[in-house]
C-alpha positions in Angstrom: 44.4 -52.8 -47.3 42.9 -49.5 -47.1 44.2 -46.6 -44.9 41.6 -46.0 -42.1 40.5 -42.5 -41.5 38.8 -41.3 -38.6 36.7 -38.5 -38.0 37.6 -35.7 -35.3 35.3 -35.8 -32.4 34.4 -32.8 -30.3 33.1 -32.7 -26.7 31.8 -29.8 -25.0 33.8 -28.7 -22.2 32.5 -30.1 -18.7 31.3 -27.5 -16.4 33.4 -27.2 -13.3 31.6 -28.8 -10.4 30.3 -26.7 -7.6 28.8 -24.1 -10.1 25.2 -22.9 -10.2 23.8 -21.3 -13.0 22.7 -17.6 -12.2 18.8 -17.1 -11.5 16.8 -14.3 -12.7 16.5 -12.1 -9.8 14.3 -9.8 -11.2 11.1 -9.4 -9.1 8.0 -7.5 -10.5 4.9 -6.7 -8.3 2.0 -8.1 -9.9 0.4 -6.1 -12.9 -2.9 -5.7 -11.3 -2.7 -1.8 -11.7 -5.0 -1.4 -8.6 -3.9 0.6 -5.8 -4.6 -0.9 -2.4 -5.8 0.8 0.7 -5.9 -0.6 4.3 -7.6 1.0 7.2 -7.9 0.0 10.8 -10.3 2.3 12.9 -10.9 1.4 16.2 -12.2 3.1 19.6 -16.4 3.6 20.0 -16.6 1.6 16.8 -14.4 -0.6 15.1 -13.7 -0.8 11.1 -11.1 -2.9 9.4 -10.5 -3.4 5.7 -7.5 -4.3 3.1 -8.7 -4.1 -0.5 -7.6 -3.1 -4.0 -9.6 0.1 -5.4 -12.4 -0.9 -7.9 -11.9 2.7 -9.2 -10.3 5.9 -8.5 -6.6 6.5 -7.9 -4.3 7.3 -4.5 -1.3 8.7 -5.4 1.8 8.9 -3.6 3.5 12.2 -4.6 7.2 12.4 -4.5 9.6 15.0 -4.9 12.9 12.9 -5.7 13.0 10.4 -3.1 11.1 12.0 -0.7 7.5 11.4 -0.3 5.5 14.9 -0.4 1.7 13.7 0.0 -0.7 11.0 -0.2 -3.8 12.4 -2.0 -6.9 10.9 -4.2 -9.9 9.3 -3.7 -11.1 5.8 -4.6 -14.1 3.2 -4.1 -13.3 -0.5 -2.7 -14.9 -3.5 -1.3 -15.9 -2.6 2.3 -15.8 -5.7 5.0 -19.4 -6.4 4.1 -18.3 -6.8 0.3 -20.5 -3.8 -0.6 -18.9 -0.6 -2.2 -17.3 1.9 0.2 -14.8 5.0 -0.7 -11.7 6.5 0.6 -10.5 10.1 0.5 -6.8 10.6 1.4 -5.5 14.0 1.8 -2.3 13.7 3.9 0.6 16.2 3.3 4.1 16.8 4.8 4.2 20.2 6.8 6.9 22.0 5.1 10.3 20.2 5.8 9.5 18.6 8.9 8.5 14.8 9.9 4.9 16.2 10.9 2.2 15.2 8.7 -1.4 16.7 8.5 -4.8 16.0 6.6 -7.5 14.0 6.8 -8.7 10.4 5.6 -12.4 10.2 4.7 -14.0 7.0 5.0 -17.7 6.4 3.6 -19.3 3.0 3.8 -23.0 3.0 3.7 -23.2 -1.0 4.4 -21.2 -0.5 7.5 -22.4 2.8 8.9 -19.3 4.4 8.7 -19.2 8.0 7.6 -15.9 9.7 9.0 -13.7 12.2 8.2 -10.7 11.7 10.3 -8.0 14.2 11.0 -4.5 13.0 10.8 -1.3 14.5 12.5 1.6 12.1 12.8 4.3 10.8 10.9 4.2 8.3 7.9 6.5 5.3 7.1 7.7 4.7 3.5 8.4 1.3 2.4 8.8 1.1 -1.5 5.6 2.0 -3.0 3.8 1.8 0.4 3.1 4.7 2.8 1.6 4.2 6.2 0.7 6.1 9.3 -0.9 5.6 12.7 -2.9 8.3 14.5 -5.4 9.3 17.4 -8.1 11.7 17.7 -11.3 12.5 19.7 -14.7 11.9 18.2 -17.5 13.6 19.6 -20.4 11.4 20.8 -23.7 11.8 22.5 -24.3 12.1 26.1 -23.5 10.8 28.5 -20.1 9.5 26.2 -19.4 13.2 24.7 -15.7 12.6 24.1 -14.7 8.9 22.5 -11.0 8.3 21.9 -10.4 6.7 18.6 -7.0 5.2 16.7 -6.6 4.9 12.7 -3.8 3.0 11.5 -3.8 3.1 7.5 -1.5 2.4 4.4 -1.5 3.0 0.8 0.1 1.0 -2.1 0.4 3.3 -5.0 0.5 0.7 -8.1 1.6 3.6 -10.8 
């Protein structure tokens, strides 16, 4: 008789039960590269839009973790699908929580051409800054004073 040899066998160690493989927890914004503007104007007329910019740049200017200003201009698709534009110039008043400036909206297709004064506060959520304000628009007789509201947000992609 010939001696019998057996090759050693190896077995992968069993995973303990009840464990879960770690998931990839990195979440990234889609790399569209376009800023987003949302405007909601109410009062004597209504205008509402949320759109990525087709061109231009809206900047959320920071100093460390603090937002100092929202500035820039851009073109976007208005509610009718036609090009419209926005100019943001909202700045923090010194070291206070008060913000001042203006939001200018031009949308010829929807007959909107307004430079809206802004005095109020802003809310910061990551790359998105938003605010709400009220103002009085001058109308025609007999409705000379028209109360208006503005809700806005800007998402700075860069």
